[in-house]
A tleap script that builds the chain and sets N, CA, C and O, in Angstrom:
source leaprc.protein.ff14SB
mol = sequence {
  NMET ASN GLN ALA GLN LEU VAL GLY ARG LEU
  ALA LYS LYS GLN LYS LEU ALA ALA SER ARG
  ALA LYS GLU MET VAL GLN LEU VAL LEU SER
  THR ILE GLN ASP THR LEU LEU LYS GLY GLU
  SER VAL ARG THR THR LEU GLY THR PHE THR
  VAL ALA LYS ARG ALA ALA ARG ASN GLY VAL
  ASN PRO LYS THR GLY GLU ARG LEU ALA ILE
  ARG ALA SER LYS ALA VAL ARG PHE LYS ALA
  SER LYS THR VAL LYS ASP LYS LEU ASN LYS
  CARG
}
set mol.1.N position { 102.402 112.613 120.241 }
set mol.1.CA position { 103.491 113.417 120.585 }
set mol.1.C position { 104.563 113.399 119.679 }
set mol.1.O position { 105.031 112.297 119.395 }
set mol.2.N position { 105.058 114.444 119.152 }
set mol.2.CA position { 106.345 114.419 118.158 }
set mol.2.C position { 107.540 114.626 119.003 }
set mol.2.O position { 107.472 114.750 120.226 }
set mol.3.N position { 108.645 114.662 118.312 }
set mol.3.CA position { 109.884 114.641 118.886 }
set mol.3.C position { 110.103 115.998 119.610 }
set mol.3.O position { 110.643 115.932 120.714 }
set mol.4.N position { 109.775 117.144 119.162 }
set mol.4.CA position { 109.773 118.431 119.799 }
set mol.4.C position { 109.092 118.436 121.080 }
set mol.4.O position { 109.605 118.927 122.086 }
set mol.5.N position { 107.896 117.873 121.059 }
set mol.5.CA position { 106.986 117.695 122.354 }
set mol.5.C position { 107.771 116.864 123.361 }
set mol.5.O position { 107.789 117.128 124.563 }
set mol.6.N position { 108.407 115.864 122.811 }
set mol.6.CA position { 109.025 114.907 123.754 }
set mol.6.C position { 110.223 115.713 124.372 }
set mol.6.O position { 110.404 115.704 125.590 }
set mol.7.N position { 110.947 116.333 123.611 }
set mol.7.CA position { 112.094 117.152 124.110 }
set mol.7.C position { 111.619 118.292 125.177 }
set mol.7.O position { 112.268 118.569 126.186 }
set mol.8.N position { 110.497 118.857 124.838 }
set mol.8.CA position { 110.018 119.853 125.763 }
set mol.8.C position { 109.563 119.195 127.010 }
set mol.8.O position { 109.900 119.732 128.065 }
set mol.9.N position { 108.792 118.027 127.055 }
set mol.9.CA position { 108.586 117.437 128.292 }
set mol.9.C position { 109.786 116.979 129.114 }
set mol.9.O position { 109.831 117.190 130.326 }
set mol.10.N position { 110.773 116.341 128.443 }
set mol.10.CA position { 112.036 115.946 129.231 }
set mol.10.C position { 112.784 117.189 129.820 }
set mol.10.O position { 113.346 117.160 130.914 }
set mol.11.N position { 112.742 118.265 129.014 }
set mol.11.CA position { 113.545 119.399 129.553 }
set mol.11.C position { 112.794 119.904 130.827 }
set mol.11.O position { 113.404 120.206 131.852 }
set mol.12.N position { 111.472 119.977 130.710 }
set mol.12.CA position { 110.584 120.481 131.893 }
set mol.12.C position { 110.817 119.544 133.069 }
set mol.12.O position { 111.091 119.975 134.189 }
set mol.13.N position { 110.705 118.291 132.794 }
set mol.13.CA position { 110.670 117.258 133.803 }
set mol.13.C position { 112.018 117.175 134.505 }
set mol.13.O position { 112.040 116.898 135.704 }
set mol.14.N position { 113.078 117.384 133.872 }
set mol.14.CA position { 114.313 117.143 134.347 }
set mol.14.C position { 115.110 118.497 134.747 }
set mol.14.O position { 116.206 118.553 135.304 }
set mol.15.N position { 114.264 119.612 134.313 }
set mol.15.CA position { 114.847 120.928 134.566 }
set mol.15.C position { 116.011 121.160 133.748 }
set mol.15.O position { 116.961 121.750 134.263 }
set mol.16.N position { 116.076 120.765 132.495 }
set mol.16.CA position { 117.171 120.974 131.560 }
set mol.16.C position { 116.860 122.052 130.623 }
set mol.16.O position { 115.720 122.478 130.440 }
set mol.17.N position { 117.982 122.508 129.995 }
set mol.17.CA position { 117.837 123.492 128.840 }
set mol.17.C position { 117.268 122.671 127.663 }
set mol.17.O position { 117.550 121.485 127.489 }
set mol.18.N position { 116.499 123.340 126.921 }
set mol.18.CA position { 115.776 122.575 125.750 }
set mol.18.C position { 116.974 122.044 124.882 }
set mol.18.O position { 116.893 120.898 124.439 }
set mol.19.N position { 117.949 122.719 124.645 }
set mol.19.CA position { 119.064 122.240 123.715 }
set mol.19.C position { 119.682 121.035 124.285 }
set mol.19.O position { 119.915 120.073 123.553 }
set mol.20.N position { 119.953 121.017 125.484 }
set mol.20.CA position { 120.483 119.792 126.240 }
set mol.20.C position { 119.518 118.493 126.093 }
set mol.20.O position { 119.925 117.365 125.814 }
set mol.21.N position { 118.325 118.813 126.304 }
set mol.21.CA position { 117.362 117.755 126.231 }
set mol.21.C position { 117.190 117.228 124.703 }
set mol.21.O position { 116.982 116.049 124.415 }
set mol.22.N position { 117.295 118.161 123.886 }
set mol.22.CA position { 117.186 117.777 122.478 }
set mol.22.C position { 118.400 116.878 122.114 }
set mol.22.O position { 118.223 115.908 121.377 }
set mol.23.N position { 119.693 117.189 122.637 }
set mol.23.CA position { 120.817 116.435 122.382 }
set mol.23.C position { 120.523 115.037 122.911 }
set mol.23.O position { 120.790 114.079 122.185 }
set mol.24.N position { 120.040 114.862 124.011 }
set mol.24.CA position { 119.823 113.573 124.779 }
set mol.24.C position { 118.894 112.704 123.990 }
set mol.24.O position { 119.144 111.517 123.782 }
set mol.25.N position { 117.808 113.314 123.549 }
set mol.25.CA position { 116.788 112.569 122.653 }
set mol.25.C position { 117.402 112.112 121.460 }
set mol.25.O position { 117.236 110.935 121.139 }
set mol.26.N position { 118.141 112.927 120.699 }
set mol.26.CA position { 118.815 112.524 119.475 }
set mol.26.C position { 119.797 111.625 119.560 }
set mol.26.O position { 120.073 110.913 118.595 }
set mol.27.N position { 120.450 111.545 120.734 }
set mol.27.CA position { 121.500 110.538 120.964 }
set mol.27.C position { 120.895 109.093 121.316 }
set mol.27.O position { 121.420 108.043 120.948 }
set mol.28.N position { 119.814 109.174 122.017 }
set mol.28.CA position { 119.089 107.929 122.293 }
set mol.28.C position { 118.582 107.352 120.948 }
set mol.28.O position { 118.833 106.197 120.606 }
set mol.29.N position { 117.842 108.233 120.192 }
set mol.29.CA position { 117.252 107.674 119.010 }
set mol.29.C position { 118.401 107.351 117.969 }
set mol.29.O position { 118.206 106.374 117.246 }
set mol.30.N position { 119.490 108.011 117.826 }
set mol.30.CA position { 120.526 107.695 116.851 }
set mol.30.C position { 121.166 106.353 117.219 }
set mol.30.O position { 121.539 105.593 116.326 }
set mol.31.N position { 121.297 106.053 118.481 }
set mol.31.CA position { 121.921 104.937 119.069 }
set mol.31.C position { 120.964 103.685 118.825 }
set mol.31.O position { 121.393 102.587 118.472 }
set mol.32.N position { 119.710 103.954 119.037 }
set mol.32.CA position { 118.718 102.780 118.501 }
set mol.32.C position { 118.889 102.520 117.072 }
set mol.32.O position { 119.047 101.362 116.685 }
set mol.33.N position { 118.868 103.594 116.187 }
set mol.33.CA position { 118.906 103.405 114.837 }
set mol.33.C position { 120.278 102.708 114.377 }
set mol.33.O position { 120.253 101.856 113.489 }
set mol.34.N position { 121.342 103.047 114.935 }
set mol.34.CA position { 122.680 102.497 114.624 }
set mol.34.C position { 122.697 101.029 114.853 }
set mol.34.O position { 123.232 100.185 114.133 }
set mol.35.N position { 121.981 100.827 116.049 }
set mol.35.CA position { 121.982 99.311 116.469 }
set mol.35.C position { 121.057 98.487 115.558 }
set mol.35.O position { 121.383 97.359 115.188 }
set mol.36.N position { 119.915 99.061 115.208 }
set mol.36.CA position { 118.937 98.351 114.273 }
set mol.36.C position { 119.730 98.172 112.901 }
set mol.36.O position { 119.611 97.122 112.270 }
set mol.37.N position { 120.455 99.104 112.496 }
set mol.37.CA position { 121.124 99.079 111.051 }
set mol.37.C position { 122.238 97.937 111.068 }
set mol.37.O position { 122.589 97.369 110.034 }
set mol.38.N position { 122.718 97.675 112.214 }
set mol.38.CA position { 123.627 96.521 112.471 }
set mol.38.C position { 122.940 95.184 112.538 }
set mol.38.O position { 123.571 94.127 112.561 }
set mol.39.N position { 121.499 95.269 112.572 }
set mol.39.CA position { 120.752 94.003 112.561 }
set mol.39.C position { 120.563 93.526 114.038 }
set mol.39.O position { 120.129 92.387 114.206 }
set mol.40.N position { 120.819 94.209 114.987 }
set mol.40.CA position { 120.766 93.871 116.302 }
set mol.40.C position { 119.424 94.422 116.883 }
set mol.40.O position { 118.885 95.414 116.393 }
set mol.41.N position { 118.892 93.723 117.973 }
set mol.41.CA position { 117.749 94.155 118.551 }
set mol.41.C position { 118.042 95.168 119.802 }
set mol.41.O position { 119.104 95.182 120.425 }
set mol.42.N position { 116.966 95.976 120.049 }
set mol.42.CA position { 117.336 96.849 121.346 }
set mol.42.C position { 116.146 96.703 122.167 }
set mol.42.O position { 114.997 96.930 121.786 }
set mol.43.N position { 116.548 96.258 123.468 }
set mol.43.CA position { 115.510 95.931 124.508 }
set mol.43.C position { 115.469 97.047 125.575 }
set mol.43.O position { 116.498 97.271 126.211 }
set mol.44.N position { 114.456 97.693 125.791 }
set mol.44.CA position { 114.399 98.642 126.847 }
set mol.44.C position { 113.135 98.265 127.766 }
set mol.44.O position { 112.429 97.291 127.504 }
set mol.45.N position { 112.910 99.088 128.833 }
set mol.45.CA position { 111.671 98.660 129.694 }
set mol.45.C position { 110.445 99.029 128.914 }
set mol.45.O position { 109.369 98.567 129.295 }
set mol.46.N position { 110.487 99.783 127.903 }
set mol.46.CA position { 109.308 100.117 127.068 }
set mol.46.C position { 108.949 98.959 126.205 }
set mol.46.O position { 107.771 98.671 125.994 }
set mol.47.N position { 109.879 98.337 125.737 }
set mol.47.CA position { 109.713 97.132 124.811 }
set mol.47.C position { 110.939 96.804 123.959 }
set mol.47.O position { 112.035 97.297 124.226 }
set mol.48.N position { 110.766 96.034 123.013 }
set mol.48.CA position { 111.823 95.646 122.229 }
set mol.48.C position { 111.667 96.036 120.605 }
set mol.48.O position { 110.650 95.789 119.958 }
set mol.49.N position { 112.756 96.632 120.117 }
set mol.49.CA position { 112.908 97.090 118.697 }
set mol.49.C position { 113.587 95.881 118.084 }
set mol.49.O position { 114.534 95.361 118.674 }
set mol.50.N position { 113.104 95.364 116.813 }
set mol.50.CA position { 113.804 94.351 116.178 }
set mol.50.C position { 113.668 94.728 114.624 }
set mol.50.O position { 112.774 95.456 114.191 }
set mol.51.N position { 114.626 94.165 113.877 }
set mol.51.CA position { 114.595 94.187 112.424 }
set mol.51.C position { 114.002 92.896 111.859 }
set mol.51.O position { 114.516 91.803 112.096 }
set mol.52.N position { 112.909 93.046 111.108 }
set mol.52.CA position { 112.220 91.897 110.485 }
set mol.52.C position { 112.443 91.790 108.956 }
set mol.52.O position { 112.466 92.802 108.255 }
set mol.53.N position { 112.585 90.704 108.519 }
set mol.53.CA position { 112.765 90.458 107.070 }
set mol.53.C position { 111.434 90.101 106.359 }
set mol.53.O position { 110.705 89.182 106.731 }
set mol.54.N position { 111.201 90.857 105.372 }
set mol.54.CA position { 109.889 90.486 104.700 }
set mol.54.C position { 110.327 89.814 103.234 }
set mol.54.O position { 111.126 90.369 102.480 }
set mol.55.N position { 109.775 88.717 102.986 }
set mol.55.CA position { 110.191 87.857 101.834 }
set mol.55.C position { 109.469 88.683 100.609 }
set mol.55.O position { 108.514 89.436 100.799 }
set mol.56.N position { 110.053 88.436 99.351 }
set mol.56.CA position { 109.420 88.768 98.255 }
set mol.56.C position { 108.115 88.269 98.019 }
set mol.56.O position { 107.895 87.098 98.328 }
set mol.57.N position { 107.231 88.944 97.536 }
set mol.57.CA position { 105.946 88.409 97.240 }
set mol.57.C position { 105.104 89.058 96.079 }
set mol.57.O position { 105.461 90.159 95.660 }
set mol.58.N position { 104.116 88.494 95.594 }
set mol.58.CA position { 103.153 89.070 94.594 }
set mol.58.C position { 102.143 89.900 95.247 }
set mol.58.O position { 101.660 89.594 96.337 }
set mol.59.N position { 101.804 90.991 94.564 }
set mol.59.CA position { 100.818 91.834 95.024 }
set mol.59.C position { 99.934 92.216 93.958 }
set mol.59.O position { 100.127 91.845 92.800 }
set mol.60.N position { 98.919 92.984 94.325 }
set mol.60.CA position { 97.898 93.610 93.219 }
set mol.60.C position { 97.770 95.093 93.555 }
set mol.60.O position { 97.656 95.524 94.702 }
set mol.61.N position { 97.798 95.815 92.468 }
set mol.61.CA position { 97.570 97.332 92.631 }
set mol.61.C position { 96.045 97.340 92.751 }
set mol.61.O position { 95.323 96.930 91.841 }
set mol.62.N position { 95.569 97.837 93.944 }
set mol.62.CA position { 94.030 97.900 94.084 }
set mol.62.C position { 93.299 98.794 93.218 }
set mol.62.O position { 92.081 98.699 93.068 }
set mol.63.N position { 94.069 99.725 92.604 }
set mol.63.CA position { 93.436 100.719 91.715 }
set mol.63.C position { 93.114 100.091 90.369 }
set mol.63.O position { 92.019 100.231 89.824 }
set mol.64.N position { 94.176 99.357 89.834 }
set mol.64.CA position { 94.008 99.002 88.437 }
set mol.64.C position { 93.878 97.472 88.363 }
set mol.64.O position { 93.545 96.937 87.305 }
set mol.65.N position { 94.149 96.726 89.530 }
set mol.65.CA position { 94.067 95.264 89.369 }
set mol.65.C position { 95.225 94.487 88.831 }
set mol.65.O position { 95.268 93.261 88.731 }
set mol.66.N position { 96.269 95.438 88.457 }
set mol.66.CA position { 97.473 94.932 87.831 }
set mol.66.C position { 98.410 94.222 88.915 }
set mol.66.O position { 98.739 94.705 89.999 }
set mol.67.N position { 98.784 92.926 88.377 }
set mol.67.CA position { 99.721 92.264 89.376 }
set mol.67.C position { 101.044 92.818 89.362 }
set mol.67.O position { 101.448 93.326 88.316 }
set mol.68.N position { 101.783 92.791 90.394 }
set mol.68.CA position { 103.168 93.300 90.576 }
set mol.68.C position { 103.890 92.549 91.517 }
set mol.68.O position { 103.351 91.982 92.468 }
set mol.69.N position { 105.260 92.523 91.248 }
set mol.69.CA position { 106.253 91.835 92.271 }
set mol.69.C position { 106.650 92.832 93.313 }
set mol.69.O position { 106.960 93.976 92.982 }
set mol.70.N position { 106.651 92.421 94.623 }
set mol.70.CA position { 107.038 93.228 95.540 }
set mol.70.C position { 108.376 92.685 96.142 }
set mol.70.O position { 108.391 91.552 96.624 }
set mol.71.N position { 109.448 93.427 96.126 }
set mol.71.CA position { 110.734 92.908 96.487 }
set mol.71.C position { 110.803 92.639 97.961 }
set mol.71.O position { 110.002 93.116 98.765 }
set mol.72.N position { 111.853 91.808 98.288 }
set mol.72.CA position { 112.136 91.598 99.729 }
set mol.72.C position { 112.587 92.847 100.248 }
set mol.72.O position { 113.237 93.648 99.577 }
set mol.73.N position { 112.215 93.040 101.555 }
set mol.73.CA position { 112.482 94.175 102.255 }
set mol.73.C position { 112.789 94.025 103.872 }
set mol.73.O position { 112.574 92.917 104.363 }
set mol.74.N position { 113.211 94.929 104.602 }
set mol.74.CA position { 113.391 94.873 105.993 }
set mol.74.C position { 112.551 95.913 106.625 }
set mol.74.O position { 112.296 96.973 106.053 }
set mol.75.N position { 112.110 95.600 107.840 }
set mol.75.CA position { 111.124 96.591 108.500 }
set mol.75.C position { 111.570 96.536 110.025 }
set mol.75.O position { 112.121 95.542 110.499 }
set mol.76.N position { 111.315 97.578 110.687 }
set mol.76.CA position { 111.544 97.779 112.178 }
set mol.76.C position { 110.123 97.287 112.805 }
set mol.76.O position { 109.034 97.713 112.422 }
set mol.77.N position { 110.304 96.376 113.772 }
set mol.77.CA position { 109.091 95.994 114.456 }
set mol.77.C position { 109.389 96.459 115.941 }
set mol.77.O position { 110.520 96.573 116.413 }
set mol.78.N position { 108.257 96.698 116.572 }
set mol.78.CA position { 108.230 97.038 118.096 }
set mol.78.C position { 107.304 96.287 118.773 }
set mol.78.O position { 106.136 96.297 118.384 }
set mol.79.N position { 107.686 95.540 119.865 }
set mol.79.CA position { 106.875 94.873 120.657 }
set mol.79.C position { 106.916 95.362 122.155 }
set mol.79.O position { 107.927 95.301 122.856 }
set mol.80.N position { 105.702 95.852 122.560 }
set mol.80.CA position { 105.796 96.508 123.989 }
set mol.80.C position { 105.947 95.406 124.954 }
set mol.80.O position { 105.485 94.271 124.839 }
set mol.81.N position { 106.736 95.941 126.034 }
set mol.81.CA position { 106.934 94.968 127.220 }
set mol.81.C position { 105.715 94.564 128.008 }
set mol.81.O position { 104.683 95.231 127.952 }
set mol.82.N position { 105.817 93.577 128.675 }
set mol.82.CA position { 104.783 92.970 129.620 }
set mol.82.C position { 104.234 94.168 130.536 }
set mol.82.O position { 103.037 94.378 130.732 }
set mol.83.N position { 105.254 94.895 131.046 }
set mol.83.CA position { 104.963 96.019 131.938 }
set mol.83.C position { 104.025 97.073 131.394 }
set mol.83.O position { 103.038 97.541 131.961 }
set mol.84.N position { 104.505 97.367 130.191 }
set mol.84.CA position { 103.663 98.502 129.534 }
set mol.84.C position { 102.273 97.893 129.157 }
set mol.84.O position { 101.263 98.575 129.327 }
set mol.85.N position { 102.190 96.553 128.620 }
set mol.85.CA position { 100.879 96.033 128.247 }
set mol.85.C position { 100.042 96.026 129.503 }
set mol.85.O position { 98.877 96.424 129.472 }
set mol.86.N position { 100.608 95.582 130.604 }
set mol.86.CA position { 99.667 95.472 131.836 }
set mol.86.C position { 99.293 96.799 132.187 }
set mol.86.O position { 98.117 96.925 132.529 }
set mol.87.N position { 100.004 97.819 132.188 }
set mol.87.CA position { 99.678 99.196 132.543 }
set mol.87.C position { 98.688 99.748 131.689 }
set mol.87.O position { 97.806 100.476 132.143 }
set mol.88.N position { 98.776 99.422 130.340 }
set mol.88.CA position { 97.723 99.818 129.335 }
set mol.88.C position { 96.523 99.274 129.551 }
set mol.88.O position { 95.492 99.881 129.265 }
set mol.89.N position { 96.527 98.035 130.096 }
set mol.89.CA position { 95.133 97.300 130.235 }
set mol.89.C position { 94.565 97.653 131.693 }
set mol.89.O position { 93.419 97.282 131.948 }
set mol.90.N position { 95.158 98.216 132.478 }
set mol.90.CA position { 94.578 98.625 133.793 }
set mol.90.C position { 93.898 99.928 133.699 }
set mol.90.O position { 93.214 100.288 134.657 }
set mol.91.N position { 94.012 100.721 132.600 }
set mol.91.CA position { 93.276 101.890 132.463 }
set mol.91.C position { 91.916 101.740 132.120 }
set mol.91.O position { 91.200 102.732 131.981 }
savepdb mol mol.pdb
quit
């Protein structure tokens, strides 16, 4: 499902105008993004979004075999809640 499909389902389920549903989805997503950019985690009934730090490391270009340095970076991690995991495993 992409964002447009999510907006469509929300609009249909809640009997909203598509423009209003789009605003709501964008607001939720931008709030999650802003919170993560501050380095804070976001916990929902779906799961938890966190920012993980990746240390600098050495890597190898698989095509050429050349060694290269990979800089430290940050990544978003998502861990599904127990409720979601349990529902997935019941299927």
